C-alpha positions as CSV (number, residue, x, y, z in Angstrom):
1,M,0.1,0.1,0.1
2,T,2.3,2.7,-1.1
3,N,0.4,5.6,-2.9
4,K,3.2,8.1,-2.0
5,K,6.8,7.8,-2.7
6,E,8.7,6.6,0.3
7,R,10.7,9.4,1.9
8,F,13.1,7.5,4.0
9,T,16.3,5.4,3.5
10,P,14.9,2.1,2.0
11,G,15.3,-1.1,4.2
12,P,16.3,-3.5,5.5
13,W,17.8,-1.7,8.5
14,A,19.6,-3.6,11.1
15,F,20.9,-3.1,14.7
16,K,24.8,-3.3,14.6
17,N,27.1,-2.4,17.4
18,D,25.7,0.8,18.6
19,A,23.8,2.0,15.6
20,V,20.9,1.3,13.3
21,V,22.4,0.9,9.8
22,R,21.1,0.1,6.4
23,A,21.7,-3.6,6.1
24,S,22.2,-3.6,2.3
25,S,24.8,-0.9,2.2
26,F,28.4,-2.0,1.8
27,D,29.6,0.7,4.1
28,D,26.9,0.4,6.8
29,L,25.3,3.7,6.2
30,I,24.2,4.9,9.7
31,I,20.4,5.5,9.9
32,A,20.2,6.4,13.6
33,E,22.2,6.2,16.9
34,T,20.5,5.8,20.0
35,Y,21.5,6.8,23.6
36,G,20.3,6.5,27.2
37,E,19.2,3.6,29.4
38,D,17.2,1.9,26.7
39,W,19.4,2.5,23.8
40,E,19.6,-1.1,22.6
41,H,15.8,-1.6,22.8
42,N,15.1,1.7,20.9
43,A,17.7,0.7,18.2
44,R,16.0,-2.7,17.7
45,L,12.6,-1.0,17.3
46,I,14.0,1.7,14.8
47,A,15.7,-1.3,12.8
48,A,12.3,-2.8,12.4
49,A,10.6,0.2,11.2
50,P,10.7,-0.4,7.4
51,E,9.4,-3.9,7.7
52,M,6.7,-2.8,10.2
53,L,5.5,-0.3,7.7
54,E,5.5,-2.9,5.0
55,A,3.5,-5.3,7.1
56,I,0.9,-2.6,8.0
57,G,0.6,-1.9,4.3
58,A,0.1,-5.4,3.4
59,I,-2.6,-5.9,6.0
60,V,-4.5,-2.7,4.9
61,D,-4.3,-4.0,1.4
62,A,-5.6,-7.3,2.4
63,I,-8.4,-5.9,4.3
64,N,-9.4,-3.7,1.3
65,R,-9.2,-6.4,-1.1
66,G,-11.2,-8.9,1.0
67,T,-14.9,-9.7,1.0
68,P,-17.0,-7.6,3.4
69,G,-17.9,-10.8,5.5
70,C,-14.3,-12.0,6.0
71,R,-11.9,-9.5,4.7
72,T,-8.8,-11.3,6.0
73,S,-8.2,-14.0,8.5
74,L,-6.6,-13.5,11.9
75,T,-4.1,-16.1,10.9
76,A,-3.0,-14.2,7.8
77,I,-2.6,-10.9,9.9
78,H,-0.7,-12.8,12.5
79,D,1.8,-14.4,9.8
80,M,2.4,-10.9,8.5
81,L,3.1,-9.3,11.8
82,L,4.9,-12.0,14.1
83,P,8.3,-11.9,12.3
84,V,8.5,-8.1,12.3
85,Y,7.3,-8.0,16.0
86,K,10.1,-10.4,17.0
87,K,12.6,-8.4,15.3
88,A,11.6,-5.3,17.0
89,L,12.0,-7.2,20.4
90,G,15.4,-8.6,19.4
91,E,14.2,-12.1,19.2
């Protein structure tokens, strides 16, 4: 579900050392650096952002395409979200 041009550095992003980097970049282009008590948790959440956006868009599209009685199953939604949720949590 991308109607507008994406205005951010394309993913995938990854948590590496003390920063969020573009995983597909040869030189580890830094996307963000996090600080403070929860820096590692924040970095993992930020690294999952492009995939979360993609999953949300896929779910919105699936709901919009579906039939009114059963637009999309909870299993399909679960399967789209679980990998991204685990990445954000660092699992």
